[in-house]
C-alpha positions as CSV (number, residue, x, y, z in Angstrom):
1,D,-0.2,0.2,0.0
2,S,1.0,3.7,-0.6
3,Y,0.0,4.7,3.3
4,E,0.8,3.4,6.7
5,A,-2.1,3.4,9.3
6,A,-2.3,3.1,13.1
7,G,-5.6,3.1,15.1
8,K,-7.7,1.7,17.8
9,T,-10.8,-0.5,17.4
10,G,-13.7,-1.2,19.8
11,S,-17.0,-2.5,20.5
12,A,-19.9,-1.2,22.9
13,E,-23.2,-3.1,24.0
14,F,-26.1,-1.1,24.0
15,S,-28.7,-3.6,25.2
16,S,-28.7,-7.0,27.3
17,S,-28.7,-9.0,23.7
18,S,-24.9,-10.0,23.1
19,D,-25.3,-9.5,19.6
20,A,-26.2,-5.9,19.9
21,T,-23.1,-3.9,19.6
22,H,-21.8,-0.7,18.0
23,S,-18.4,-1.0,16.5
24,W,-15.6,1.7,16.0
25,F,-12.4,2.4,14.6
26,M,-10.5,5.7,14.9
27,G,-6.9,6.2,13.4
28,F,-4.6,8.1,11.6
29,T,-2.1,7.6,8.4
30,N,1.6,8.1,8.0
31,V,2.6,7.5,11.4
32,D,5.8,9.2,11.5
33,N,4.1,12.6,9.9
34,P,0.4,12.2,10.3
35,D,-1.7,12.9,7.2
36,L,-5.1,12.2,7.7
37,V,-7.7,11.2,10.6
38,I,-10.5,8.9,10.4
39,S,-13.1,7.7,12.6
40,V,-15.9,5.3,11.7
41,I,-18.6,3.8,13.9
42,T,-21.2,1.4,12.9
43,E,-24.4,1.1,14.8
44,G,-26.0,-2.5,15.2
45,S,-23.1,-4.4,14.2
46,D,-24.4,-7.7,15.0
47,G,-21.9,-8.7,17.4
48,S,-19.2,-8.8,14.9
49,S,-16.7,-6.7,17.1
50,S,-15.0,-3.8,15.3
51,G,-14.6,-5.9,11.9
52,K,-17.1,-3.6,9.8
53,A,-15.9,-0.4,11.1
54,V,-12.2,-1.4,10.2
55,A,-13.2,-2.6,6.9
56,I,-15.1,0.5,6.2
57,A,-12.3,2.8,7.3
58,G,-9.8,0.6,5.2
59,D,-11.7,1.4,1.8
60,I,-12.1,4.9,2.6
61,L,-8.4,4.9,3.1
62,D,-7.7,3.0,-0.2
63,A,-10.0,5.4,-2.1
64,Y,-8.4,8.2,-0.8
65,Y,-4.6,7.1,-1.2
66,N,-5.2,5.3,-4.4
């Protein structure tokens, strides 16, 4: 890839159902000289942790840099 990225993932339950979660990713590119900051949250992500948010962020960053 034409860029480096670093970030933090997470999930947050919003009901007593274990599959009711929001997932999120916050990060930035070009670690030594930050260029772009990104934040993605997906509501009601069916218990898949942060996978959906990371995939969306990856698609956005790929489109921006490529």
